[in-house]
Backbone as JSON, one array per atom type, in Angstrom:
{
  "sequence": "MRSRFNFAGAGRKRILSMLSRAAAVAAMIGLGGYPARAQEASLGPKWEALVTPYMWAPWMDVGVNPANKALRSGSGTVSFDQLATHLSWVPFMGAAEFRNGPYGVAFDFLHAPVRTGLTTRNILFGGAGVGMTADTGTAMFLYRPLAEPNQYLDVGFGTRVWGFNTALSVNEGLLPAFTATRGGAWADPLISVRYHRDLGSGFGATVYGDVGGFGLAANVDWQVVATVDYGWKSWIDLHAGFRSLNFEYSLPRAGLNVNMYGPILAGTIHF",
  "N": [[36.44, 1.47, 0.89], [34.82, 3.51, 2.89], [32.44, 5.66, 3.3], [31.72, 8.13, 5.36], [29.0, 10.52, 6.42], [26.97, 13.43, 8.26], [23.82, 14.49, 8.17], [22.22, 17.5, 8.93], [19.43, 18.96, 11.26], [17.66, 20.17, 10.09], [17.87, 18.01, 7.73], [17.76, 14.92, 8.6], [15.33, 15.07, 8.9], [13.74, 16.25, 7.14], [15.27, 13.39, 5.91], [12.91, 11.81, 7.03], [10.95, 12.4, 6.51], [10.61, 11.88, 3.96], [10.4, 8.89, 4.13], [8.14, 8.43, 5.27], [6.95, 9.31, 3.19], [7.37, 7.5, 0.96], [6.43, 5.3, 2.83], [3.31, 5.31, 2.36], [2.87, 5.77, 0.33], [4.4, 2.68, -0.88], [2.05, 2.25, 0.83], [-0.79, 1.47, -0.68], [-2.15, -0.4, -1.75], [-4.11, -2.86, -1.49], [-6.64, -5.29, -1.29], [-7.27, -6.63, -4.29], [-9.9, -6.37, -7.03], [-13.24, -6.66, -7.31], [-15.61, -7.75, -7.28], [-18.14, -7.31, -9.07], [-21.54, -8.46, -9.51], [-23.15, -10.41, -7.94], [-24.79, -12.53, -8.9], [-23.13, -14.42, -10.3], [-21.91, -15.92, -8.93], [-23.36, -17.11, -7.9], [-23.24, -19.06, -9.82], [-21.85, -22.88, -11.61], [-18.74, -24.97, -11.27], [-16.91, -22.89, -12.63], [-13.53, -21.69, -14.54], [-12.2, -18.31, -13.64], [-10.71, -14.74, -14.62], [-10.2, -11.92, -13.01], [-9.66, -8.13, -13.19], [-8.18, -6.07, -11.84], [-7.58, -2.8, -11.79], [-6.11, 0.42, -10.16], [-6.39, 3.71, -8.84], [-5.29, 4.94, -5.82], [-6.4, 8.24, -3.59], [-4.6, 8.64, -0.78], [-4.77, 10.51, 2.28], [-1.93, 10.88, 5.47], [-1.51, 9.74, 8.69], [1.7, 10.1, 10.44], [3.58, 8.23, 12.79], [5.93, 8.61, 15.16], [7.26, 6.93, 17.78], [10.1, 7.03, 19.96], [12.21, 3.83, 21.32], [13.39, 5.7, 23.85], [12.4, 6.86, 25.98], [13.29, 9.43, 26.53], [13.53, 10.9, 25.0], [11.19, 12.94, 22.64], [8.25, 11.73, 21.25], [6.64, 12.08, 17.4], [5.49, 13.61, 15.24], [3.06, 13.82, 12.17], [1.42, 14.81, 9.26], [0.44, 13.72, 5.55], [-0.21, 15.07, 2.38], [-1.97, 13.69, -0.08], [-0.95, 14.92, -2.11], [1.47, 15.87, -1.71], [2.49, 13.82, -1.47], [2.14, 12.8, -4.05], [3.73, 14.95, -5.5], [6.61, 13.83, -5.45], [7.13, 11.67, -6.27], [9.39, 10.04, -8.18], [9.1, 8.55, -10.87], [6.43, 6.65, -12.95], [3.93, 4.92, -11.02], [3.8, 2.29, -10.43], [0.37, 0.17, -10.59], [-2.19, -2.4, -9.08], [-3.89, -5.32, -9.27], [-5.14, -8.53, -8.97], [-7.13, -11.31, -9.99], [-8.58, -14.31, -9.54], [-10.73, -17.81, -10.46], [-12.43, -20.33, -9.47], [-15.13, -21.83, -9.19], [-15.89, -22.12, -5.32], [-13.65, -21.03, -4.74], [-11.57, -19.52, -5.12], [-8.05, -17.0, -5.9], [-6.51, -14.27, -4.76], [-3.94, -11.52, -6.17], [-1.84, -8.7, -5.74], [-0.1, -5.75, -6.79], [2.58, -3.54, -6.36], [4.92, -0.54, -7.48], [6.52, 1.5, -6.97], [8.66, 4.91, -6.95], [10.38, 6.89, -5.24], [11.41, 10.37, -4.47], [13.9, 13.0, -3.27], [15.34, 16.16, -2.54], [17.93, 16.95, -0.81], [19.68, 19.09, 1.78], [22.9, 20.24, 1.64], [24.75, 22.48, 1.83], [26.48, 23.34, -0.22], [29.23, 22.96, 1.04], [31.36, 20.71, 1.77], [29.96, 19.35, 0.48], [28.54, 19.26, -2.8], [25.59, 18.75, -2.73], [22.85, 17.02, -2.62], [21.07, 14.23, -2.1], [17.92, 11.87, -2.12], [16.65, 9.11, -2.79], [13.46, 6.63, -2.37], [12.13, 3.24, -3.36], [9.11, 1.41, -3.51], [8.23, -1.49, -3.02], [5.13, -4.01, -3.23], [3.6, -6.26, -2.15], [0.27, -8.11, -2.15], [-0.73, -11.64, -1.71], [-3.68, -13.41, -1.89], [-5.69, -15.69, -0.59], [-9.15, -17.93, -1.5], [-11.84, -18.49, -0.07], [-15.95, -18.78, -0.91], [-18.0, -19.13, 1.39], [-20.63, -18.17, 1.24], [-22.91, -17.92, -1.42], [-24.86, -16.23, -2.75], [-28.03, -15.26, -5.06], [-28.25, -12.69, -4.82], [-26.36, -11.79, -3.27], [-22.95, -12.13, -1.55], [-20.99, -14.36, 0.3], [-17.01, -14.5, 1.05], [-14.18, -15.34, 3.09], [-11.01, -15.47, 3.28], [-6.62, -16.24, 3.61], [-4.23, -15.1, 3.86], [-0.9, -13.16, 2.89], [1.52, -9.98, 3.19], [3.93, -8.97, 1.52], [6.58, -6.25, 2.41], [8.68, -3.9, 1.24], [11.94, -1.72, 1.03], [14.03, 0.23, -0.48], [16.78, 2.42, -0.42], [18.06, 5.0, -1.41], [20.94, 6.9, -1.16], [22.57, 9.6, -2.15], [25.55, 11.59, -2.35], [27.3, 14.69, -4.5], [30.09, 15.76, -5.04], [32.18, 18.33, -3.96], [33.65, 20.36, -1.65], [34.5, 17.64, -0.22], [34.5, 13.64, -2.35], [31.89, 12.66, -3.75], [29.7, 10.44, -2.48], [28.03, 6.88, -2.41], [25.01, 5.39, -0.86], [23.63, 2.97, -0.18], [20.32, 1.09, 1.42], [18.08, -1.53, 2.41], [14.98, -2.64, 3.26], [12.84, -5.29, 4.07], [9.79, -6.89, 5.57], [6.97, -9.64, 5.79], [3.91, -9.95, 5.91], [1.37, -12.16, 7.84], [-1.76, -12.6, 6.76], [-5.51, -12.88, 7.63], [-8.96, -12.25, 5.83], [-11.72, -10.93, 5.51], [-14.64, -10.54, 3.08], [-17.85, -8.45, 1.98], [-20.71, -8.64, -0.78], [-22.93, -7.08, -1.12], [-26.21, -7.75, -3.82], [-27.86, -4.14, -4.79], [-29.84, -3.82, -7.07], [-30.07, -2.27, -10.62], [-28.38, -2.29, -11.33], [-26.31, -1.91, -10.29], [-24.22, -1.74, -6.83], [-22.73, -2.61, -3.24], [-20.72, -3.27, -1.94], [-17.64, -4.5, 1.33], [-15.02, -4.9, 2.06], [-12.29, -6.58, 5.07], [-8.81, -6.61, 5.95], [-6.47, -7.6, 8.8], [-3.81, -8.22, 10.64], [0.21, -9.87, 10.49], [0.38, -10.01, 13.73], [2.25, -9.15, 15.96], [4.47, -10.99, 14.25], [5.72, -10.33, 12.19], [4.79, -6.57, 11.45], [3.7, -5.27, 14.28], [0.49, -5.27, 14.37], [-1.39, -5.1, 11.15], [-4.23, -3.39, 8.86], [-6.69, -3.25, 7.67], [-9.21, -1.44, 5.62], [-11.67, -1.68, 3.04], [-15.26, 0.02, 1.74], [-16.77, -0.01, -0.85], [-18.85, 0.98, -3.29], [-20.4, -0.09, -6.34], [-20.96, -0.4, -10.2], [-22.36, -3.07, -12.17], [-21.27, -1.93, -15.64], [-20.35, -2.71, -17.66], [-20.72, -5.98, -19.09], [-18.69, -6.87, -19.28], [-16.96, -5.16, -16.96], [-16.57, -3.8, -14.45], [-17.41, -0.95, -12.79], [-16.37, 0.83, -9.4], [-16.28, 3.12, -7.07], [-15.32, 3.91, -3.85], [-14.69, 4.43, -0.27], [-10.92, 4.01, 1.35], [-9.16, 2.73, 3.98], [-5.9, 2.47, 5.42], [-3.5, 0.34, 7.77], [-1.11, 0.37, 9.01], [1.34, -0.78, 12.58], [4.73, -0.81, 13.04], [7.74, -1.92, 14.83], [10.13, -0.83, 14.38], [14.38, -1.46, 15.23], [14.57, 1.3, 16.17], [12.78, 2.67, 17.38], [9.45, 2.64, 17.38], [6.82, 3.0, 14.42], [3.93, 4.02, 13.37], [2.03, 4.41, 10.94], [-1.2, 5.39, 9.42], [-3.26, 4.91, 7.06], [-5.7, 7.11, 4.74], [-8.33, 7.33, 2.4], [-10.16, 8.68, -0.64], [-10.97, 5.48, -3.44], [-10.63, 4.74, -6.61], [-11.24, 2.76, -9.5], [-11.39, -0.42, -11.42], [-13.09, -2.76, -12.25], [-11.79, -6.13, -14.82], [-13.68, -7.68, -16.49], [-12.72, -11.44, -17.3]],
  "CA": [[36.6, 2.4, 1.69], [33.34, 4.31, 3.1], [31.93, 7.48, 3.09], [30.87, 8.44, 6.34], [28.33, 12.09, 6.08], [26.17, 13.23, 9.41], [23.47, 15.35, 7.5], [22.18, 18.67, 10.33], [18.46, 18.54, 11.79], [16.84, 19.88, 9.26], [18.57, 16.95, 6.7], [17.7, 13.69, 9.06], [13.75, 15.16, 8.77], [13.64, 15.62, 4.84], [14.7, 11.78, 5.18], [11.94, 10.71, 8.26], [9.3, 12.37, 5.38], [11.17, 11.24, 2.85], [10.57, 7.55, 4.03], [6.85, 8.39, 5.07], [5.84, 9.03, 1.66], [7.3, 6.04, 0.7], [5.15, 4.68, 3.97], [1.75, 5.8, 1.76], [3.11, 4.92, -1.5], [3.88, 1.88, -0.9], [0.87, 1.32, 1.17], [-1.76, 2.35, -1.99], [-2.15, -1.78, -2.36], [-5.13, -3.68, -1.34], [-6.92, -7.02, -2.15], [-8.05, -5.65, -5.49], [-11.02, -7.56, -6.89], [-14.55, -6.1, -6.99], [-16.63, -8.29, -9.05], [-19.99, -6.36, -9.12], [-22.1, -9.48, -9.91], [-23.27, -11.42, -7.07], [-25.37, -13.66, -9.48], [-21.86, -15.19, -11.22], [-20.89, -16.25, -7.83], [-23.59, -18.76, -8.23], [-23.34, -20.52, -11.05], [-21.62, -23.7, -11.61], [-17.26, -24.52, -11.27], [-16.04, -22.24, -14.2], [-12.99, -20.7, -13.95], [-13.02, -16.29, -14.33], [-10.23, -13.73, -14.55], [-10.86, -10.47, -13.26], [-8.14, -7.71, -13.8], [-8.63, -4.2, -11.35], [-6.19, -1.4, -12.5], [-6.91, 1.05, -9.23], [-6.42, 5.03, -8.02], [-6.63, 5.91, -4.24], [-5.24, 9.39, -2.59], [-4.2, 8.99, 0.52], [-3.66, 10.76, 3.91], [-1.33, 10.0, 6.03], [-0.83, 10.59, 9.28], [2.34, 9.44, 10.51], [3.6, 8.83, 14.19], [7.26, 8.4, 15.92], [7.49, 6.67, 18.8], [11.5, 5.99, 20.27], [12.18, 3.61, 22.23], [14.0, 6.11, 24.56], [11.37, 8.03, 26.42], [13.96, 10.63, 27.06], [13.71, 11.71, 23.47], [9.9, 13.48, 22.12], [7.73, 11.47, 20.22], [7.27, 13.34, 16.02], [3.83, 13.46, 14.36], [2.69, 14.67, 11.96], [-0.13, 14.3, 8.14], [0.69, 14.18, 4.4], [-1.17, 14.76, 1.81], [-1.61, 12.96, -1.41], [-0.68, 16.21, -3.1], [2.16, 16.58, -1.57], [3.24, 12.71, -1.88], [2.24, 12.9, -5.97], [5.18, 15.46, -6.09], [7.72, 13.46, -4.68], [7.21, 9.93, -7.57], [10.39, 10.28, -9.45], [8.74, 7.78, -11.96], [5.23, 6.66, -12.65], [4.39, 3.87, -10.35], [2.21, 1.04, -11.5], [-1.05, -0.58, -9.3], [-2.71, -3.25, -10.31], [-4.41, -6.26, -9.2], [-5.94, -9.53, -9.82], [-8.09, -12.78, -9.13], [-9.05, -15.81, -10.47], [-11.56, -18.33, -9.29], [-13.39, -21.56, -9.53], [-15.63, -21.86, -8.27], [-16.04, -21.45, -4.82], [-12.96, -21.0, -4.41], [-10.49, -18.15, -5.37], [-7.21, -16.86, -4.81], [-5.9, -12.71, -5.25], [-2.48, -10.81, -6.26], [-2.32, -6.85, -5.71], [1.87, -5.66, -6.89], [2.52, -2.24, -6.62], [6.55, -0.76, -8.21], [6.54, 3.13, -6.68], [9.48, 4.77, -6.29], [10.06, 8.88, -4.8], [13.15, 10.83, -4.5], [13.18, 14.48, -3.0], [17.06, 16.66, -2.2], [18.57, 17.49, 0.41], [20.45, 20.35, 1.61], [24.15, 20.42, 2.53], [25.26, 24.59, 2.36], [27.87, 23.53, -1.05], [30.42, 22.95, 1.06], [31.86, 19.74, 2.05], [28.95, 17.83, -0.58], [27.95, 19.63, -3.7], [24.2, 18.71, -2.38], [22.55, 15.65, -2.17], [19.78, 13.08, -3.12], [17.21, 10.73, -1.06], [16.25, 8.08, -3.59], [13.18, 5.29, -1.99], [11.79, 2.37, -3.82], [8.61, 0.58, -2.73], [7.7, -2.37, -3.4], [4.36, -3.89, -2.06], [3.19, -7.01, -2.95], [-0.2, -9.88, -1.88], [-1.34, -12.9, -1.95], [-4.47, -14.3, -0.5], [-6.55, -17.21, -0.74], [-10.36, -17.2, -0.75], [-13.06, -19.3, -0.4], [-16.95, -18.48, -0.91], [-18.9, -20.05, 1.42], [-21.91, -17.83, 0.64], [-23.19, -17.88, -2.79], [-26.43, -16.37, -3.47], [-28.09, -14.65, -7.01], [-28.0, -11.62, -5.05], [-25.29, -11.31, -2.23], [-21.72, -13.67, -1.05], [-19.64, -13.47, 1.59], [-15.52, -14.39, 1.09], [-12.54, -16.01, 3.61], [-9.34, -15.47, 2.93], [-6.39, -15.92, 4.31], [-2.34, -14.59, 2.61], [-0.29, -12.55, 2.9], [1.62, -9.38, 2.34], [5.3, -8.1, 1.27], [6.62, -5.4, 2.3], [10.55, -4.51, 0.84], [12.12, -0.54, 0.77], [15.5, 0.32, -1.0], [16.77, 3.46, -0.01], [19.44, 5.18, -2.17], [21.67, 8.49, -0.77], [24.0, 10.46, -3.1], [26.18, 13.26, -2.44], [27.5, 14.97, -4.9], [31.47, 16.44, -4.59], [33.22, 18.71, -2.76], [36.0, 19.23, -1.19], [34.95, 15.87, 0.02], [34.89, 12.93, -2.2], [30.93, 12.46, -4.04], [29.33, 8.99, -2.64], [25.92, 6.51, -2.79], [24.91, 4.45, -0.35], [22.13, 2.21, -0.2], [20.44, 0.63, 2.63], [17.17, -1.59, 1.75], [14.36, -3.79, 4.39], [11.8, -5.72, 4.05], [9.04, -8.05, 5.91], [5.98, -10.12, 5.09], [2.58, -9.9, 7.34], [0.2, -13.08, 7.8], [-3.7, -12.1, 6.74], [-6.86, -13.24, 7.56], [-10.17, -10.95, 5.88], [-13.4, -11.3, 5.15], [-14.72, -9.43, 1.56], [-18.98, -9.04, 1.69], [-21.32, -8.1, -1.7], [-25.0, -7.55, -2.43], [-26.42, -6.23, -5.34], [-29.22, -3.51, -4.84], [-30.85, -3.19, -8.09], [-29.89, -1.16, -11.16], [-27.02, -3.08, -11.86], [-26.0, -1.86, -8.35], [-24.17, -1.99, -5.82], [-22.27, -2.81, -2.2], [-18.35, -4.74, -0.74], [-16.67, -4.07, 2.03], [-13.64, -5.73, 2.93], [-12.2, -6.18, 5.89], [-8.03, -7.89, 7.29], [-5.63, -7.56, 9.84], [-2.56, -9.34, 10.11], [0.61, -9.26, 12.21], [0.47, -10.53, 15.59], [3.53, -9.3, 15.86], [4.98, -11.72, 13.06], [6.67, -9.15, 11.8], [4.33, -5.58, 11.59], [2.88, -5.6, 15.27], [-0.35, -5.54, 13.4], [-1.55, -4.02, 9.88], [-4.93, -4.13, 8.86], [-7.63, -2.68, 6.45], [-11.28, -1.55, 5.68], [-12.4, -0.63, 2.52], [-15.9, 0.1, 1.09], [-17.25, 0.53, -2.67], [-20.44, 1.03, -4.94], [-20.4, -1.03, -7.82], [-21.68, -1.05, -10.66], [-22.14, -2.96, -13.36], [-21.1, -0.99, -16.6], [-20.51, -4.21, -19.62], [-21.14, -7.58, -19.04], [-16.89, -7.5, -19.04], [-16.74, -4.42, -16.18], [-17.4, -3.31, -12.84], [-16.58, -0.14, -12.11], [-15.9, 1.02, -8.28], [-15.86, 3.94, -6.94], [-15.48, 4.3, -2.47], [-13.28, 4.34, 0.44], [-9.78, 3.22, 1.67], [-8.27, 3.13, 5.04], [-4.72, 1.35, 5.65], [-3.23, 1.07, 8.08], [0.42, -0.16, 10.97], [2.24, -0.4, 13.28], [5.57, -1.42, 12.93], [7.98, -1.4, 15.38], [12.22, -0.26, 14.33], [14.93, -1.42, 16.43], [14.98, 2.01, 17.83], [11.66, 3.16, 17.21], [8.01, 2.18, 16.93], [6.55, 3.84, 13.65], [2.09, 3.9, 13.04], [1.3, 4.35, 10.25], [-2.77, 5.51, 8.62], [-4.07, 5.96, 5.48], [-6.89, 7.24, 4.43], [-8.71, 8.38, 1.05], [-11.65, 7.86, -1.2], [-9.96, 5.07, -4.67], [-11.72, 4.96, -8.06], [-11.18, 1.22, -9.69], [-11.89, -0.7, -12.6], [-12.41, -4.87, -12.31], [-12.37, -6.33, -16.65], [-13.61, -9.7, -16.22], [-11.98, -12.34, -18.6]],
  "C": [[35.14, 2.89, 1.65], [33.32, 5.38, 3.82], [31.41, 7.45, 4.4], [30.27, 10.59, 6.13], [27.38, 12.22, 7.19], [25.71, 14.61, 8.41], [22.62, 16.39, 9.1], [20.27, 18.05, 9.91], [17.37, 17.91, 10.78], [16.71, 18.4, 7.89], [17.66, 15.95, 7.37], [15.74, 14.34, 8.42], [12.99, 15.7, 8.02], [13.64, 13.72, 4.48], [13.58, 10.73, 5.88], [11.24, 11.45, 7.02], [9.37, 11.83, 4.26], [10.78, 9.11, 3.22], [8.64, 7.86, 4.34], [5.81, 8.37, 4.38], [6.21, 7.74, 1.42], [6.72, 5.33, 1.31], [3.95, 4.16, 2.65], [1.62, 5.49, 0.42], [2.85, 3.3, -1.79], [2.71, 0.24, -0.12], [-0.85, 1.35, 0.27], [-1.83, 0.46, -2.52], [-3.37, -2.25, -1.25], [-5.74, -5.33, -1.69], [-8.32, -6.75, -2.86], [-8.95, -7.27, -5.52], [-12.41, -7.08, -6.82], [-15.71, -6.4, -7.8], [-18.67, -8.19, -7.86], [-21.34, -6.78, -9.28], [-23.1, -10.01, -8.73], [-23.7, -12.49, -7.79], [-24.02, -15.19, -10.48], [-21.48, -15.7, -9.83], [-21.88, -17.68, -7.37], [-24.24, -19.81, -8.62], [-22.7, -21.52, -10.61], [-19.86, -23.18, -11.85], [-16.51, -23.51, -12.23], [-14.53, -21.51, -14.04], [-12.66, -18.81, -15.07], [-12.01, -15.6, -14.11], [-11.19, -12.51, -13.73], [-9.9, -9.45, -12.58], [-9.03, -6.15, -12.96], [-7.62, -3.85, -11.75], [-7.05, -0.36, -11.27], [-6.05, 2.52, -9.06], [-6.44, 5.55, -6.58], [-5.58, 7.18, -3.74], [-5.14, 9.11, -1.55], [-4.3, 10.5, 0.57], [-3.24, 10.43, 4.19], [-0.47, 10.01, 7.43], [-0.01, 9.7, 9.96], [3.13, 9.7, 11.88], [5.1, 8.35, 14.23], [7.57, 7.9, 17.16], [8.88, 6.08, 19.19], [11.03, 5.3, 21.22], [12.74, 4.12, 23.26], [13.43, 6.9, 24.96], [11.9, 8.65, 26.6], [13.84, 11.17, 25.93], [11.52, 11.53, 23.51], [9.21, 12.56, 20.81], [7.34, 12.09, 19.08], [5.63, 12.65, 15.0], [3.81, 14.01, 12.45], [1.44, 13.99, 10.09], [0.75, 14.99, 6.42], [0.34, 13.85, 3.93], [-1.46, 14.83, 0.34], [-0.85, 13.4, -2.38], [0.93, 16.27, -3.28], [3.28, 14.88, -1.83], [3.28, 12.86, -2.97], [3.62, 14.19, -6.17], [6.02, 15.73, -6.35], [8.21, 12.37, -5.99], [8.65, 10.73, -9.18], [10.51, 9.64, -10.55], [7.02, 7.28, -12.06], [5.01, 5.24, -12.16], [2.61, 2.83, -10.39], [1.71, -0.02, -10.28], [-1.85, -1.56, -9.89], [-2.27, -4.58, -9.27], [-5.37, -7.67, -9.83], [-6.4, -11.14, -8.99], [-8.33, -13.38, -9.67], [-9.58, -16.91, -9.38], [-11.96, -18.82, -10.56], [-14.2, -22.15, -8.89], [-16.76, -21.84, -6.93], [-14.65, -20.84, -4.4], [-11.77, -20.3, -5.65], [-8.8, -17.86, -4.74], [-6.98, -15.24, -5.93], [-4.58, -12.47, -4.9], [-2.93, -9.14, -6.26], [-0.16, -6.93, -5.7], [1.12, -3.53, -6.55], [5.08, -1.74, -6.55], [6.06, 1.24, -7.94], [8.27, 3.92, -6.17], [9.38, 6.5, -6.93], [11.53, 9.51, -4.3], [12.8, 12.66, -4.35], [15.1, 14.57, -3.01], [17.01, 17.03, -0.49], [19.44, 18.94, 0.75], [21.24, 20.23, 2.29], [25.27, 21.96, 1.88], [26.38, 24.47, 1.44], [28.8, 23.6, -0.64], [31.38, 22.26, 0.66], [31.68, 18.41, 0.62], [28.61, 18.89, -1.52], [26.46, 19.46, -4.02], [23.86, 17.4, -2.94], [21.29, 15.31, -2.71], [19.58, 11.98, -2.4], [16.93, 10.09, -2.45], [15.15, 6.61, -2.9], [12.3, 4.7, -2.77], [10.9, 1.99, -3.8], [8.28, 0.02, -3.38], [6.66, -3.41, -2.81], [3.85, -5.74, -2.57], [1.33, -8.38, -1.86], [-1.01, -10.03, -1.95], [-1.9, -13.38, -1.27], [-5.81, -15.09, -1.48], [-7.96, -17.28, 0.13], [-11.35, -17.89, -1.07], [-14.66, -18.45, 0.26], [-17.39, -19.46, -0.32], [-20.48, -20.08, 1.65], [-22.65, -18.09, -0.56], [-24.76, -17.5, -3.29], [-27.23, -14.94, -4.66], [-28.23, -13.01, -6.06], [-27.11, -11.39, -4.0], [-24.1, -12.67, -2.21], [-21.21, -12.57, -0.8], [-17.94, -14.55, 1.07], [-14.75, -14.47, 2.96], [-12.23, -16.1, 2.9], [-8.49, -15.4, 4.15], [-4.3, -15.72, 3.26], [-1.12, -14.73, 4.0], [0.7, -11.34, 2.51], [2.5, -8.7, 2.74], [5.28, -7.2, 1.73], [7.81, -5.11, 1.32], [10.67, -2.6, 1.02], [13.32, -0.54, 0.08], [15.82, 1.79, -0.7], [17.92, 3.3, -1.05], [19.82, 5.95, -1.8], [23.01, 8.43, -1.57], [24.34, 11.53, -2.95], [27.13, 13.6, -3.41], [29.16, 15.56, -4.53], [32.04, 18.08, -4.72], [33.85, 19.02, -3.01], [35.54, 18.01, -0.81], [34.68, 15.03, -1.3], [33.0, 12.59, -2.79], [31.44, 10.49, -2.96], [27.82, 8.33, -2.79], [26.32, 5.33, -1.35], [23.63, 3.91, 0.22], [21.63, 1.2, 1.09], [19.06, 0.28, 1.79], [15.94, -2.54, 3.38], [13.64, -4.68, 3.8], [10.94, -6.73, 5.35], [7.89, -8.23, 5.5], [5.33, -10.1, 6.12], [1.22, -10.94, 7.18], [-1.49, -12.4, 7.75], [-4.54, -12.77, 7.35], [-7.76, -11.9, 6.82], [-11.23, -12.24, 5.37], [-14.05, -10.68, 3.93], [-16.9, -9.92, 1.66], [-19.69, -8.31, 0.78], [-22.72, -8.05, -1.76], [-25.5, -6.49, -3.29], [-27.89, -5.35, -4.4], [-30.16, -2.57, -6.39], [-29.88, -2.22, -9.32], [-29.1, -1.56, -11.75], [-26.48, -2.55, -10.83], [-26.18, -2.43, -7.81], [-22.62, -2.67, -4.93], [-20.92, -3.91, -2.2], [-17.86, -3.51, -0.37], [-16.91, -5.6, 2.18], [-13.11, -5.18, 3.78], [-10.16, -8.3, 5.54], [-7.5, -6.55, 7.82], [-4.4, -9.18, 9.86], [-1.25, -8.7, 10.96], [0.69, -10.48, 12.83], [1.73, -10.25, 15.71], [4.28, -10.21, 15.36], [6.4, -10.69, 12.96], [6.21, -7.55, 11.38], [3.31, -6.05, 13.1], [1.29, -6.09, 14.7], [-0.29, -4.37, 11.98], [-3.25, -5.18, 9.97], [-5.34, -3.3, 8.54], [-9.23, -2.92, 6.44], [-11.3, -0.85, 4.05], [-14.06, -1.21, 1.55], [-16.15, 0.96, -0.08], [-18.01, 0.21, -3.18], [-19.47, 1.04, -5.24], [-21.5, -0.47, -8.38], [-21.37, -1.4, -11.86], [-22.04, -2.09, -15.6], [-21.76, -1.53, -18.0], [-21.12, -4.99, -19.04], [-19.36, -7.79, -18.83], [-16.82, -6.26, -17.89], [-17.31, -4.06, -15.19], [-16.61, -1.57, -12.58], [-17.11, 0.16, -10.48], [-15.46, 2.52, -7.26], [-15.57, 3.99, -4.61], [-14.41, 4.72, -1.22], [-12.47, 3.48, 1.32], [-9.07, 3.79, 2.44], [-7.42, 1.46, 5.4], [-4.12, 1.91, 6.69], [-2.19, 0.23, 8.56], [1.36, 0.02, 11.31], [3.44, -1.36, 13.11], [6.49, -0.8, 13.99], [10.28, -2.01, 14.78], [12.95, -0.87, 15.8], [15.44, 0.09, 17.02], [13.94, 2.65, 18.19], [10.24, 2.29, 17.18], [7.42, 3.48, 15.53], [4.87, 3.57, 13.35], [2.07, 4.89, 12.16], [-0.41, 4.19, 9.39], [-2.82, 5.83, 8.23], [-4.61, 5.88, 4.9], [-7.67, 8.0, 2.59], [-9.66, 7.71, 0.21], [-10.67, 6.65, -3.14], [-11.35, 5.03, -5.01], [-11.06, 3.72, -9.13], [-12.41, 0.16, -10.68], [-12.43, -2.21, -12.37], [-13.44, -4.7, -13.95], [-12.53, -8.09, -16.29], [-13.28, -10.18, -18.07], [-12.49, -13.91, -18.51]]
}
């Protein structure tokens, strides 16, 4: 027997805020691996692995546009500190790239659990909580048509998969406790381009962009990343820059627009 419970307007707003924050966590993912030494690209074919842990501190603008035009649209901004305080466990973020000559394949994965409490007035139910786990994976095949001692250019195609699992737990009050779960997922096709140029004295600059969705899943899914790179050691590169990640997705009864932007710090380890 399934229990049904409708929260008040404030509770629904908390759930929407929760979804927004989880979407921001899920979107802390891009194309990892920013080799900071272009001259390596000019060498003959050999296998190379690059592992890139990174930290992104995004702000997020969220807009919800109901399909029913009689209802008002809503929007809001979530700061990084608000997002961080709702993490229920340590998230995992990591990227890896494998190259052989002009060919490469890059992977990203993120696992982020977020949770918040809901007010039930402790009458019918003795409190409630909603948790969301966001998993995001990206796979990109790359080809390098330009490889010179001081610069390189990559083009690629691939996919970005988004997955969400939500669990609502209501504690016992006058009515018995219950738990309800629901999940969803979609995959966006992507095309991408990445350009790097050496600036001298170990420094370089990298610009990356991708775009996808094309209405097949999300209406549009796009990202831009720009970093200043430094070859600190022969086996590690450091990166600091800015990332903007955005998507527009049509829900059954509304459209969701998410725009995320903020500084990023990363380190690429060469193997």
